[in-house]
C-alpha positions in Angstrom: 6.4 57.8 90.4 6.7 56.7 93.9 6.6 53.0 94.8 3.2 51.5 95.2 2.0 49.1 97.9 1.8 45.4 97.1 -1.9 45.6 98.2 -2.8 48.1 95.5 -0.6 46.3 92.9 -2.3 43.0 93.7 -5.7 44.6 93.5 -5.2 46.1 90.0 -3.5 42.9 88.8 -6.5 40.9 89.8 -8.9 43.5 88.2 -7.1 43.4 84.8 -6.6 39.7 84.8 -10.3 39.0 85.5 -11.4 41.5 82.9 -9.1 40.0 80.3 -10.5 36.5 80.9 -14.2 37.7 80.9 -13.7 39.9 77.8 -11.6 37.4 75.9 -8.5 39.5 75.8 -4.8 38.8 76.3 -2.6 40.9 78.5 0.4 42.5 77.0 3.2 39.9 76.8 6.0 42.5 77.2 6.6 42.4 80.9 8.0 45.9 81.2 5.0 47.4 79.5 2.5 45.4 81.5 4.2 46.0 84.8 4.6 49.7 84.3 0.9 50.0 83.4 -0.1 48.0 86.4 2.1 50.1 88.6 0.5 53.3 87.2 -2.9 51.9 87.8 -2.0 51.1 91.4 -0.5 54.6 91.8 -3.8 56.1 90.7 -5.7 53.8 92.9 -3.7 54.9 95.9 -3.8 58.6 94.9 -7.4 59.0 93.8 -9.1 55.9 95.1 -9.8 54.5 91.7 -7.5 52.8 89.1 -7.7 55.5 86.5 -6.3 54.7 83.1 -2.6 55.6 82.9 -3.0 57.0 79.3 -5.4 59.7 80.4 -4.9 62.8 82.5 -6.7 62.9 85.8 -7.5 66.4 86.8 -9.4 68.0 89.7 -11.9 69.3 87.0 -12.5 65.8 85.7 -12.9 64.3 89.2 -15.7 66.8 89.9 -17.8 65.1 87.2 -18.2 61.6 88.5 -19.8 60.3 85.3 -16.9 61.5 83.2 -14.3 60.3 85.7 -15.9 56.9 85.7 -15.3 56.6 82.0 -11.5 56.5 82.5 -11.4 53.9 85.3 -9.6 50.8 84.0 -10.8 49.2 81.8 -11.7 52.6 80.4 -14.9 53.2 78.3 -12.8 53.5 75.1 -10.7 50.3 75.4 -13.1 47.9 73.6 -13.3 50.2 70.6 -9.6 50.7 70.5 -9.0 46.9 70.7 -11.5 46.3 67.9 -9.8 48.9 65.8 -6.1 48.4 66.4 -5.8 45.1 68.3 -4.9 46.7 71.6 -6.0 49.4 73.9 -4.2 52.7 73.9 -2.0 51.8 76.9 -1.3 48.4 75.4 -2.4 46.5 78.4 -5.2 44.5 76.7 -4.8 42.8 73.3 -7.1 40.9 71.0 -7.0 37.3 72.0 -4.3 35.3 70.1 -2.4 38.3 68.8 0.4 38.5 71.4 2.9 36.9 69.0 2.2 39.6 66.4 2.4 42.3 69.0 5.9 41.0 70.1 7.3 41.6 66.6 9.8 44.4 66.9 9.9 44.2 70.7 12.8 42.8 72.8 11.4 40.1 75.0 12.0 40.8 78.6 
């Protein structure tokens, strides 16, 4: 993946931070995971004009259906259910509030 602009990275960082606060989530405490996901969102923002979830494939076919495409803009339509079910969304960006310590078990802190 090519480098992304600081403007796009700043925009998606603000988007996810605001959403985490409003929704009562924590952001992933593993810096490498969080930053890679933010960079992917920024890349999608620059490439497609929207911060599409990095876990989902963005295709020309999908983009033709605006309602379906909107469902995978971060935070995607499925993230709340994923967090409720497994404590984090599929990409691991958002976590249930207060579970960061549990999430870190087994990860090297970076």
